[in-house]
C-alpha positions as CSV (number, residue, x, y, z in Angstrom):
1,X,0.0,0.0,0.0
2,X,1.3,3.4,-0.9
3,X,1.9,6.0,1.8
4,X,-0.4,8.9,1.0
5,X,-1.4,12.2,2.5
6,X,-4.7,14.0,1.7
7,X,-6.9,16.8,2.9
8,X,-10.7,16.7,3.0
9,X,-10.5,20.5,2.3
10,X,-8.7,20.4,-1.1
11,X,-7.6,18.0,-3.8
12,X,-4.0,17.7,-5.0
13,X,-3.0,20.6,-7.3
14,X,-6.2,22.5,-6.6
15,X,-6.5,25.8,-4.8
16,X,-6.3,25.9,-1.0
17,X,-9.5,27.4,0.4
18,X,-8.8,31.0,1.7
19,X,-9.8,30.2,5.3
20,X,-6.5,28.3,5.6
21,X,-4.6,31.4,4.4
22,X,-3.7,34.9,5.5
23,X,-6.8,36.1,3.6
24,X,-9.0,34.0,5.9
25,X,-8.6,32.6,9.4
26,X,-5.1,31.3,8.9
27,X,-6.2,27.9,10.2
28,X,-4.2,24.8,9.7
29,X,-6.0,22.5,7.1
30,X,-7.3,19.1,8.1
31,X,-4.9,16.3,7.0
32,X,-5.2,12.5,6.9
33,X,-2.7,9.9,5.9
34,X,-2.7,6.1,5.3
35,X,-0.4,3.3,4.2
36,X,2.4,4.0,6.7
37,X,5.0,1.2,6.5
38,X,5.5,-1.4,9.2
39,X,8.0,-0.2,11.8
40,X,6.8,3.4,11.8
41,X,7.3,4.9,15.2
42,X,6.3,8.5,14.5
43,X,5.4,11.0,11.8
44,X,6.8,14.5,11.0
45,X,5.1,17.1,8.8
46,X,6.7,20.0,7.0
47,X,4.6,22.5,5.0
48,X,6.6,24.7,2.7
49,X,6.5,26.8,-0.5
50,X,9.4,26.6,-2.9
51,X,8.1,29.5,-5.0
52,X,8.9,32.4,-2.6
53,X,8.7,35.2,-3.2
54,X,7.7,35.0,-6.9
55,X,7.1,31.8,-8.9
56,X,8.7,33.5,-11.9
57,X,11.9,34.0,-9.9
58,X,11.9,31.8,-6.8
59,X,14.7,32.7,-4.3
60,X,13.8,30.6,-1.3
61,X,11.6,28.0,0.2
62,X,9.3,29.5,2.7
63,X,8.4,27.3,5.7
64,X,4.8,27.4,6.9
65,X,4.7,24.5,9.5
66,X,7.1,22.2,11.2
67,X,5.6,19.3,13.3
68,X,7.2,16.2,14.7
69,X,6.8,13.2,17.0
70,X,3.2,12.6,15.9
71,X,2.5,9.2,17.4
72,X,2.4,6.2,15.0
73,X,-1.2,5.5,16.2
74,X,-2.4,8.9,14.8
75,X,-3.6,9.1,11.1
76,X,-5.1,12.5,10.9
77,X,-5.0,16.1,12.2
78,X,-8.3,18.1,12.5
79,X,-8.7,21.5,11.0
80,X,-7.2,24.3,13.1
81,X,-5.3,22.0,15.4
82,X,-5.8,23.4,18.9
83,X,-4.2,20.6,20.9
84,X,-1.6,18.4,19.2
85,X,-1.6,14.7,19.7
86,X,0.1,13.7,22.9
87,X,3.9,13.7,22.5
88,X,4.0,15.9,19.3
89,X,5.7,19.2,19.1
90,X,5.7,22.1,16.6
91,X,8.8,23.9,15.4
92,X,9.4,27.4,14.1
93,X,8.2,28.6,10.7
94,X,9.8,31.3,8.6
95,X,7.8,34.0,10.4
96,X,9.9,32.9,13.4
97,X,6.8,31.8,15.1
98,X,5.9,28.4,16.5
99,X,3.0,26.7,14.8
100,X,1.1,27.0,11.5
101,X,0.9,30.1,9.3
102,X,-1.1,29.8,6.1
103,X,-0.3,30.8,2.5
104,X,0.2,34.5,1.9
105,X,2.0,34.8,-1.4
106,X,3.2,38.3,-2.2
107,X,2.9,37.7,-6.0
108,X,1.6,35.0,-8.3
109,X,0.3,31.5,-7.7
110,X,2.5,29.5,-5.4
111,X,2.6,25.7,-4.8
112,X,2.4,24.6,-1.2
113,X,3.9,21.2,-0.3
114,X,2.4,19.4,2.7
115,X,5.0,16.8,3.3
116,X,4.7,13.9,5.8
117,X,7.5,11.6,6.8
118,X,7.1,8.2,8.4
119,X,10.0,7.6,10.8
120,X,11.5,4.5,12.3
121,X,12.1,6.4,15.6
122,X,10.7,9.0,18.0
123,X,13.0,12.0,17.7
124,X,14.8,13.4,20.7
125,X,13.1,16.4,22.1
126,X,14.0,19.6,20.3
127,X,12.9,23.1,21.5
128,X,11.2,24.9,18.6
129,X,13.3,23.4,15.8
130,X,13.5,24.9,12.3
131,X,12.8,22.9,9.2
132,X,16.6,22.4,8.8
133,X,17.0,21.1,12.4
134,X,14.1,18.7,11.8
135,X,15.5,17.5,8.5
136,X,18.9,16.9,10.1
137,X,17.3,14.9,13.0
138,X,15.3,12.8,10.6
139,X,18.3,11.9,8.4
140,X,18.5,8.1,8.1
141,X,15.2,7.5,9.8
142,X,12.7,8.1,7.0
143,X,10.8,4.9,6.0
144,X,8.4,6.6,3.6
145,X,7.2,10.1,2.7
146,X,4.3,11.6,0.9
147,X,3.7,15.1,-0.5
148,X,0.3,16.8,-1.0
149,X,0.8,19.8,-3.3
150,X,-1.9,22.5,-3.6
151,X,-1.8,26.1,-4.8
152,X,-2.8,29.6,-3.7
153,X,-2.9,33.0,-5.3
154,X,-4.1,36.1,-3.4
155,X,-7.6,37.3,-4.3
156,X,-7.1,40.8,-2.9
157,X,-4.1,43.0,-2.8
């Protein structure tokens, strides 16, 4: 079985509803996954946008959410996660804030990657890690990964 990530709120390559963006309530979208390989001990999630600031001339990948040590028994996150599954922690996004911040592209239509990693371990506790810290900690522990890509372009300027 393939390891897959989906959202009840949007389909792959479709537009993310504005309530999950800076033009709406900036809520985290509902996510659910299935097909994690045997031996999975925890999940990590990274949401980022490789098109920043402008898809015509991308200069950096902007990080929206860093989440790790989601227990292997968990297979979904509700919309606007108020309390994380026991044992999970969030890291720092590129606004230098902990938690989720939604799409807010300055120009053009950007692609947002919702990436989930099935890990063969529970990571050691890290205090508000960045995406780079998390990727370093996960190295050699990723059993499978899935990527749900959706897009957003601002409706108002």
